C-alpha positions as CSV (number, residue, x, y, z in Angstrom):
1,M,41.8,-51.6,193.0
2,G,39.4,-49.2,191.0
3,A,40.1,-45.6,190.3
4,T,37.6,-44.4,193.5
5,S,39.5,-46.6,196.1
6,K,43.0,-45.2,194.2
7,L,41.6,-41.5,195.1
8,N,40.5,-42.6,198.3
9,T,44.0,-43.8,199.2
10,V,45.4,-40.5,198.0
11,Y,42.9,-38.6,200.3
12,V,43.6,-40.7,203.5
13,V,47.4,-40.2,203.0
14,Y,46.9,-36.3,203.1
15,F,44.3,-36.4,206.1
16,I,46.8,-38.0,207.7
17,I,49.3,-36.0,206.9
18,H,46.8,-32.8,207.1
19,I,46.1,-33.9,211.1
20,P,49.7,-33.5,212.6
21,V,49.9,-29.9,209.8
22,L,47.2,-28.5,211.9
23,F,48.9,-29.1,215.5
24,C,52.2,-28.5,215.1
25,V,51.7,-25.4,212.2
26,D,48.7,-23.7,211.4
27,L,47.2,-24.3,215.0
28,V,49.7,-23.2,217.0
29,A,48.7,-19.5,217.1
30,F,45.9,-20.9,219.0
31,Y,48.2,-21.8,221.3
32,P,48.8,-19.8,224.8
33,P,52.6,-18.6,223.9
34,A,54.1,-19.8,227.0
35,W,53.4,-23.1,225.8
36,Y,55.8,-22.9,222.3
37,A,57.9,-20.3,224.1
38,A,62.2,-21.9,224.2
39,T,60.9,-22.7,228.1
40,G,57.5,-24.2,227.5
41,P,56.3,-27.8,227.4
42,L,55.7,-27.6,223.5
43,A,58.8,-25.6,222.8
44,P,59.7,-28.0,220.2
45,L,57.0,-26.2,218.1
46,G,58.4,-23.0,218.7
47,Q,61.4,-24.3,216.9
48,L,59.6,-26.0,214.2
49,R,57.1,-22.6,213.6
50,A,60.7,-20.8,213.5
51,Y,62.5,-23.4,211.1
52,Y,59.7,-23.1,208.9
53,L,59.1,-19.6,208.5
54,E,63.2,-19.1,207.9
55,S,62.7,-22.0,205.3
56,Y,59.6,-21.0,203.6
57,K,59.2,-17.3,204.6
58,D,55.2,-18.0,205.1
59,Q,54.8,-14.2,205.6
60,F,51.2,-15.4,207.0
61,F,53.0,-17.7,210.2
62,Q,54.9,-13.9,211.0
63,P,53.8,-12.1,214.3
64,S,52.7,-9.1,212.6
65,G,51.5,-8.1,209.2
66,V,49.2,-11.0,208.6
67,P,46.6,-10.1,206.5
68,S,42.9,-9.6,208.2
69,F,41.4,-12.6,206.3
70,F,43.7,-14.8,207.3
71,A,42.6,-15.6,211.1
72,L,39.4,-16.6,210.1
73,F,40.9,-19.1,207.8
74,A,43.1,-20.1,210.9
75,F,39.6,-20.6,212.5
76,F,37.9,-22.6,210.0
77,E,41.0,-25.0,210.6
78,L,40.4,-25.2,213.7
79,V,36.4,-25.9,213.5
80,F,35.9,-27.5,210.4
81,H,39.6,-29.1,208.9
82,L,40.3,-30.4,211.7
83,P,37.4,-32.7,212.5
84,V,36.3,-33.4,209.0
85,S,40.2,-34.4,208.8
86,V,40.0,-36.8,211.7
87,W,36.7,-38.0,210.3
88,A,37.5,-38.7,206.9
89,V,40.9,-41.0,208.1
90,R,38.2,-43.0,209.2
91,A,35.3,-42.9,206.6
92,L,37.8,-43.2,204.0
93,G,40.1,-45.8,205.0
94,T,37.2,-48.4,205.0
95,K,36.0,-50.5,202.3
96,A,32.4,-48.7,203.2
97,A,31.2,-46.8,200.2
98,L,30.9,-43.3,201.2
99,T,27.4,-42.2,201.7
100,G,25.9,-38.9,199.4
101,K,26.5,-36.9,203.4
102,D,29.4,-38.5,203.1
103,E,30.4,-37.0,199.8
104,L,29.1,-34.1,200.6
105,L,30.4,-32.8,203.2
106,L,34.3,-33.9,201.8
107,F,32.7,-31.6,198.1
108,L,32.3,-28.6,200.7
109,Y,35.3,-29.2,202.4
110,G,37.3,-29.5,198.6
111,V,35.5,-26.4,198.2
112,E,36.8,-24.7,201.0
113,T,40.0,-25.8,201.0
114,A,40.6,-24.6,197.3
115,L,39.7,-20.9,197.5
116,T,41.0,-20.5,201.4
117,T,44.7,-22.2,199.6
118,V,44.4,-20.3,196.0
119,T,43.9,-16.9,198.3
120,C,46.6,-17.4,200.3
121,M,48.8,-18.2,196.8
122,W,47.3,-15.2,195.5
123,E,47.8,-13.2,198.5
124,A,51.8,-14.7,198.7
125,Y,52.1,-13.9,194.9
126,G,52.3,-10.2,195.8
127,W,54.5,-9.9,198.8
128,D,57.5,-8.0,198.5
129,E,60.7,-9.3,197.0
130,A,62.2,-7.9,200.5
131,L,60.9,-10.5,202.2
132,I,60.1,-13.5,199.9
133,T,63.1,-13.6,196.8
134,G,60.7,-15.0,193.7
135,A,62.6,-18.1,193.5
136,E,61.0,-18.8,197.6
137,K,57.8,-18.0,196.4
138,V,57.9,-20.3,193.8
139,T,58.9,-23.0,196.8
140,L,56.1,-21.7,199.0
141,I,53.1,-20.9,196.1
142,G,54.1,-23.9,193.9
143,G,54.9,-26.7,196.3
144,L,53.6,-26.2,199.7
145,Y,50.2,-24.6,198.9
146,G,50.3,-25.4,195.3
147,S,50.2,-29.5,196.4
148,Y,47.1,-28.4,198.9
149,F,45.4,-27.0,196.5
150,V,45.4,-29.4,193.9
151,V,44.3,-32.0,196.7
152,A,41.7,-29.7,197.2
153,L,40.2,-29.7,193.6
154,V,41.0,-32.9,192.7
155,L,38.5,-33.7,195.9
156,T,36.2,-31.2,194.5
157,I,35.7,-32.4,190.8
158,D,35.3,-36.2,192.4
159,M,33.0,-35.4,195.2
160,W,31.0,-33.8,192.4
161,M,31.3,-36.1,189.8
162,R,30.5,-39.1,192.4
163,L,27.0,-36.6,193.6
164,A,26.1,-36.2,190.2
165,K,25.9,-40.0,189.3
166,K,23.9,-40.6,192.8
167,L,21.6,-37.2,192.0
168,E,21.1,-39.1,188.5
169,A,20.2,-42.3,189.6
170,A,18.0,-40.3,191.5
171,D,16.4,-38.4,189.2
172,K,16.1,-41.9,186.7
173,V,14.2,-43.6,189.7
174,K,11.7,-40.5,189.6
175,K,10.8,-40.0,186.1
176,A,10.4,-44.3,186.1
177,Q,7.6,-43.9,189.1
């Protein structure tokens, strides 16, 4: 198995994990609150969210005091991450080579994900220690957000390198004509 195939497998696993995380954590804010209330049809999501808040002290998911940019980032997850993630599982899960358009889409996904994630990491770093201890910040920033950032960064660099090879090959063809 070549390096590209191994990375594609890593990306498929990432996207397979990312889709349920979107529905169960990140996009819950878009659901009517009655749906995830204790008596609602999606009550387990409310319980999962409460567990997540208790375990990780992630201030982005508190009922108030969330920075205004976070709603925009959640919207990006709904209109960009979700469709790209569903598409990517299929596109990367096949043995067919990605096209330049596929690689460009994944490059853009990687850049957007890396930038929004590092923004959240920076914001979380500055949270008041009365809300989240230094050790809890290390777990949240280094573990949860950090892993998403690393995958996004690797995806960005990998797709850039794949695109660069295609562009160089196209340039050589043009020069030869």
